[in-house]
NUZAVO-390293 format. One record per residue: residue in one letter; chain; z, x, y of N, C-alpha, C in turn. Coordinates in Angstrom, 2 decimals. Layout:
! NUZAVO-390293
<"A" "A" <Z X Y> <Z X Y> <Z X Y>> ...
//
This chain:
! NUZAVO-390293
<"M" "A" <-29.71 180.45 35.28> <-28.73 181.07 34.37> <-29.23 180.99 32.94>> <"K" "A" <-28.60 182.13 32.26> <-29.26 182.42 30.83> <-28.83 181.32 29.86>> <"S" "A" <-29.27 181.07 28.88> <-29.42 179.99 28.07> <-28.79 180.84 27.04>> <"S" "A" <-27.69 180.14 26.12> <-27.28 180.66 25.02> <-28.17 180.53 24.02>> <"C" "A" <-28.28 181.14 22.82> <-28.68 181.53 21.59> <-28.61 180.17 20.69>> <"L" "A" <-27.24 179.97 20.76> <-27.16 178.43 20.00> <-27.83 177.50 20.80>> <"S" "A" <-27.68 177.41 21.96> <-28.10 176.25 22.74> <-29.64 175.96 22.26>> <"R" "A" <-30.31 177.07 22.41> <-31.70 177.42 22.19> <-32.36 176.67 20.57>> <"V" "A" <-31.22 177.55 19.23> <-31.49 177.18 18.21> <-31.51 175.68 18.19>> <"M" "A" <-30.63 175.14 18.69> <-29.94 173.33 18.49> <-31.11 172.69 19.41>> <"R" "A" <-31.65 173.65 20.51> <-32.72 172.66 21.23> <-31.72 171.61 22.12>> <"Q" "A" <-30.60 172.39 22.55> <-30.09 171.32 23.37> <-29.64 172.37 24.58>> <"P" "A" <-29.55 171.81 26.19> <-28.72 172.46 26.91> <-27.71 172.93 26.57>> <"P" "A" <-27.33 173.70 27.37> <-25.95 174.72 26.85> <-24.88 173.84 27.17>> <"E" "A" <-24.77 173.16 28.37> <-23.92 172.06 28.67> <-23.35 170.74 27.33>> <"Q" "A" <-24.39 170.63 26.67> <-24.31 169.74 25.71> <-23.90 170.13 24.34>> <"V" "A" <-23.52 171.45 24.17> <-23.04 172.24 22.87> <-21.75 172.58 23.15>> <"L" "A" <-20.90 172.12 22.18> <-19.79 172.49 22.02> <-19.27 173.76 21.13>> <"F" "A" <-18.61 175.04 21.94> <-18.47 176.17 21.34> <-17.19 175.99 20.94>> <"T" "A" <-16.96 176.58 19.62> <-15.34 176.55 19.17> <-15.12 178.08 18.80>> <"D" "A" <-14.04 178.58 19.08> <-13.53 179.57 18.51> <-11.94 180.23 18.72>> <"D" "A" <-11.65 180.86 18.13> <-10.34 181.13 18.30> <-10.03 182.46 19.15>> <"S" "A" <-11.18 183.10 19.43> <-11.05 184.09 20.37> <-11.02 183.97 22.13>> <"L" "A" <-10.17 184.18 22.81> <-10.35 183.67 24.68> <-11.39 184.37 24.66>> <"T" "A" <-11.81 185.66 24.49> <-12.61 186.38 25.13> <-14.37 185.87 24.49>> <"N" "A" <-14.62 185.24 23.42> <-15.78 184.91 23.39> <-15.59 183.19 24.02>> <"L" "A" <-14.92 182.51 23.95> <-14.82 181.12 24.82> <-15.16 181.80 26.46>> <"A" "A" <-14.56 182.61 27.12> <-14.78 182.78 27.96> <-16.21 183.20 28.56>> <"G" "A" <-17.37 183.82 27.47> <-18.33 183.81 27.20> <-19.42 182.70 27.54>> <"A" "A" <-18.79 182.18 26.37> <-19.34 180.43 26.55> <-19.24 179.75 27.71>> <"T" "A" <-18.13 179.83 28.36> <-17.79 179.16 29.36> <-18.90 179.98 30.39>> <"A" "A" <-18.90 181.02 30.70> <-19.92 181.19 31.75> <-21.26 181.18 31.89>> <"L" "A" <-21.34 180.29 30.55> <-23.12 180.08 30.40> <-23.30 178.50 30.60>> <"G" "A" <-21.64 177.88 31.08> <-21.87 176.73 31.22> <-21.87 175.65 29.71>> <"T" "A" <-21.49 176.34 28.90> <-20.95 175.72 27.62> <-19.32 175.30 27.33>> <"P" "A" <-19.54 173.70 27.23> <-17.91 173.64 26.91> <-17.21 174.13 25.41>> <"T" "A" <-16.02 174.56 25.75> <-15.28 175.08 24.72> <-14.43 174.45 24.36>> <"H" "A" <-13.75 175.09 23.11> <-12.44 174.43 22.59> <-11.88 175.76 21.77>> <"H" "A" <-10.43 175.82 22.04> <-9.84 176.79 21.67> <-9.24 176.56 20.36>> <"F" "A" <-9.96 177.24 19.36> <-9.39 176.71 18.04> <-8.08 177.16 17.59>> <"V" "A" <-7.12 176.47 17.45> <-6.01 177.06 16.86> <-5.14 176.30 15.62>> <"D" "A" <-5.92 174.95 15.45> <-5.61 174.49 14.23> <-6.49 173.06 13.73>> <"E" "A" <-6.93 172.63 12.76> <-7.93 171.70 12.74> <-7.36 170.37 13.09>> <"A" "A" <-6.09 169.97 13.62> <-5.98 168.46 14.20> <-6.32 168.88 15.51>> <"G" "A" <-6.10 169.96 16.33> <-6.64 170.34 17.80> <-8.17 169.81 17.51>> <"L" "A" <-9.00 170.54 16.58> <-10.17 170.77 16.86> <-10.75 169.19 16.95>> <"W" "A" <-9.86 168.33 15.95> <-10.48 166.78 15.66> <-10.16 166.21 17.11>> <"D" "A" <-8.90 166.37 17.50> <-8.58 165.80 19.13> <-9.67 165.97 19.56>> <"T" "A" <-10.25 167.13 19.56> <-11.45 167.59 21.05> <-12.64 167.06 20.67>> <"L" "A" <-12.76 166.69 19.49> <-14.19 165.93 18.86> <-13.95 164.67 19.32>> <"E" "A" <-12.91 163.95 19.20> <-13.02 162.52 19.66> <-12.64 162.39 21.16>> <"E" "A" <-12.11 163.09 21.72> <-12.27 163.15 23.34> <-13.21 163.35 23.79>> <"I" "A" <-14.36 164.17 23.45> <-15.85 164.25 23.81> <-16.72 163.22 23.34>> <"G" "A" <-16.14 162.56 22.36> <-17.22 161.41 21.71> <-17.62 161.90 20.79>> <"A" "A" <-17.71 163.08 20.05> <-18.47 163.31 19.25> <-18.32 162.84 17.53>> <"L" "A" <-17.20 161.89 17.65> <-16.93 161.38 16.11> <-17.54 160.10 16.15>> <"R" "A" <-18.16 159.40 17.50> <-18.54 157.85 17.67> <-19.49 158.10 16.58>> <"T" "A" <-19.86 156.34 16.26> <-20.87 156.28 15.34> <-22.35 155.61 16.18>> <"P" "A" <-23.21 156.50 16.49> <-24.28 155.64 17.20> <-24.44 154.20 16.64>> <"S" "A" <-24.89 153.57 18.10> <-24.72 151.80 17.76> <-26.22 151.61 17.34>> <"S" "A" <-26.44 150.82 16.75> <-27.81 150.47 16.38> <-28.78 149.56 17.27>> 
//
């Protein structure tokens, strides 16, 4: 499976990178690479998705 340029730059596997876009076509490409996606419609929805995936949690010491 091809990895995405973004995941290589971030040094993370595609499944650990959230791809956010307002274009369903672009989201389909990211999904095909195994990258989780979020269809951006508004800021509130993005915050909800970030909370759902645990991206807003503070790492424990």
